[in-house]
C-alpha positions in Angstrom: -76.3 -82.5 135.5 -79.1 -80.3 134.2 -78.7 -76.6 133.4 -81.4 -74.1 132.8 -80.3 -71.0 130.7 -82.4 -67.8 130.8 -82.0 -64.8 128.6 -84.5 -62.0 128.6 -82.2 -59.0 128.4 -83.5 -57.9 125.0 -86.9 -58.0 123.1 -86.4 -61.8 123.1 -87.5 -64.1 125.9 -85.4 -67.2 125.6 -85.0 -70.3 127.8 -83.2 -73.7 127.3 -82.8 -76.8 129.4 -79.8 -79.0 129.0 -78.8 -82.4 130.4 -75.1 -83.2 130.4 -74.6 -80.6 127.7 -77.4 -82.0 125.4 -80.3 -79.7 124.6 -83.6 -81.2 126.1 -86.0 -78.3 125.3 -86.1 -74.7 124.5 -88.4 -71.7 123.8 -87.4 -68.5 122.0 -89.9 -65.7 121.5 -89.7 -62.1 120.4 -91.9 -60.3 122.9 -90.8 -56.7 123.0 -92.5 -56.2 126.3 -94.2 -58.5 128.8 -91.2 -60.5 130.0 -92.4 -60.4 133.6 -95.7 -62.1 132.7 -94.2 -64.6 130.3 -90.9 -65.8 131.6 -92.1 -68.1 134.5 -94.8 -69.8 132.4 -92.3 -70.4 129.6 -89.9 -72.0 132.1 -92.7 -74.0 133.7 -93.6 -75.5 130.2 -90.1 -77.2 130.0 -89.6 -80.8 131.1 -89.9 -81.2 134.9 -91.0 -77.5 134.9 -87.4 -76.5 134.1 -85.9 -77.8 137.3 -82.1 -77.9 137.0 -78.9 -78.3 139.1 -77.5 -75.1 137.7 -79.0 -71.9 136.3 -77.2 -69.6 133.9 -78.7 -66.2 133.4 -77.9 -63.1 131.3 -76.6 -60.2 133.4 -77.1 -57.7 130.5 -76.7 -55.1 129.4 -80.0 -54.7 127.6 -83.4 -53.7 128.7 -83.3 -52.5 132.3 -86.5 -54.3 133.2 -85.7 -57.5 131.2 -82.3 -57.9 132.8 -83.7 -57.5 136.3 -86.6 -59.9 135.7 -84.2 -62.6 134.4 -81.9 -62.2 137.4 -84.7 -62.1 139.9 -86.3 -65.2 138.4 -83.0 -67.1 138.3 -82.3 -66.2 142.0 -85.7 -67.3 143.1 -85.5 -70.6 141.3 -82.0 -71.3 142.5 -83.1 -70.7 146.1 -86.2 -72.9 145.7 -84.3 -75.7 144.0 -81.0 -75.3 145.9 -79.3 -74.9 142.6 -76.0 -73.2 141.6 -76.4 -70.0 139.7 -74.0 -68.3 137.3 -74.2 -65.2 135.1 -72.9 -64.3 131.7 -72.8 -61.0 129.7 -75.4 -60.7 126.9 -72.7 -59.8 124.3 -70.8 -63.0 125.1 -73.9 -65.0 124.0 -74.3 -63.0 120.8 -70.6 -63.6 120.1 -71.0 -67.3 120.6 -73.9 -67.4 118.3 -72.0 -65.6 115.6 -69.2 -68.1 115.9 -71.4 -71.1 115.0 -70.5 -70.6 111.4 -67.8 -67.9 111.4 -64.2 -67.5 112.5 -62.3 -64.4 113.4 -63.2 -61.2 115.2 -66.8 -60.4 116.0 -68.3 -57.0 116.8 -71.4 -57.1 118.9 -73.9 -54.2 118.5 -77.1 -54.3 120.5 -79.9 -51.8 121.0 -79.3 -49.6 124.0 -81.2 -46.7 125.5 -81.6 -43.1 124.5 -80.6 -43.8 120.9 -77.3 -45.4 121.9 -75.9 -48.9 121.1 -74.2 -51.4 123.4 -71.0 -52.4 121.7 -68.2 -54.8 122.4 -65.7 -56.5 120.2 -64.4 -60.1 120.6 -61.2 -61.5 119.2 -60.8 -64.9 117.4 -60.8 -66.7 120.8 -64.0 -65.2 122.0 -62.3 -62.8 124.4 -63.6 -59.2 124.6 -61.0 -56.6 123.9 -62.6 -54.0 126.2 -65.6 -53.7 128.5 -69.0 -53.3 126.9 -69.8 -49.6 126.3 -73.0 -47.6 125.5 -72.2 -45.2 122.7 -73.9 -43.0 120.2 -73.9 -44.7 116.7 -71.2 -42.4 115.4 -68.9 -43.3 118.3 -69.7 -47.0 117.9 -68.1 -46.9 114.4 -64.8 -46.1 116.0 -65.1 -48.8 118.7 -66.1 -51.8 116.5 -63.7 -52.6 113.6 -64.5 -56.3 113.0 -65.8 -57.1 109.5 -68.5 -59.4 111.0 -71.1 -57.5 113.2 -73.8 -59.4 115.1 -76.7 -58.3 117.3 -80.0 -56.5 117.2 -78.4 -53.4 115.6 -76.0 -55.2 113.2 -77.9 -54.2 110.1 -78.0 -50.5 111.1 -74.3 -50.5 112.1 -73.1 -52.1 108.8 -75.3 -49.7 106.8 -73.9 -46.7 108.7 -70.3 -47.9 108.3 -70.8 -48.9 104.7 -68.8 -52.1 104.9 -68.8 -55.5 106.6 -71.3 -58.4 107.1 -74.3 -58.0 109.4 -75.8 -60.9 111.4 -79.1 -59.5 112.7 -79.9 -61.7 115.7 -81.4 -61.7 119.2 -79.8 -63.7 122.0 -80.8 -67.4 122.1 -80.4 -69.4 125.2 -79.7 -72.6 123.2 -76.1 -71.3 122.6 -75.3 -70.5 126.2 -73.1 -73.7 126.6 -70.8 -72.3 123.8 -69.9 -69.2 125.7 -66.3 -69.2 126.8 -66.2 -70.6 130.3 -64.0 -67.8 131.6 -66.9 -65.3 130.8 -69.2 -66.9 133.3 -69.3 -65.4 136.8 -70.6 -66.6 140.2 -72.0 -63.2 140.9 -75.1 -62.2 138.9 -75.3 -58.5 139.5 -76.7 -56.7 136.5 -74.4 -55.1 133.9 -76.1 -51.9 132.8 -73.5 -50.7 130.3 -74.3 -47.0 131.1 -74.8 -44.8 134.1 -78.4 -44.6 135.5 -80.5 -41.7 134.2 -81.4 -40.6 137.8 -79.2 -40.3 140.8 -80.4 -40.7 144.4 -80.9 -37.6 146.4 -78.0 -36.8 148.8 
């Protein structure tokens, strides 16, 4: 079975193609912006244009645009290829990356919007201890207590707290198979992590 993993919820645009769990090809780029223009060509450059039996896509939270582009692309490809589609939370991938060479609790701290950080802590089994939250940096210090902190704001968090080890990383689709199976979902609705800035008119 082939699986295509897609993650463009942050500044990174990352794809990976697996066959029976073995990595066939991948691409990981720090774009900042431009995911809409780059994601499909990056997938098309994979073997067999990335065609897979299953597609795993990040549900966020992260960049509002990046999350929606990833999910929309995954849904379109799943429809065209008649593939299964599953979703996973961005922090779960960052946690899995941190566990490649570390044991114990992991605090995930990612860049959010309006100066806030997306934060979530995982126990030694890779299970989150609470839903992901979007918090001001000061409030984040009370939510994340793990000595190891991973994510795009790990350096800033550890500097602010004054203790711990920072693993400054962007999500990488190559590690998607290492996410705990119980954190995948059949539904791929976006996880925004915070309330929308605008509300629809009554």
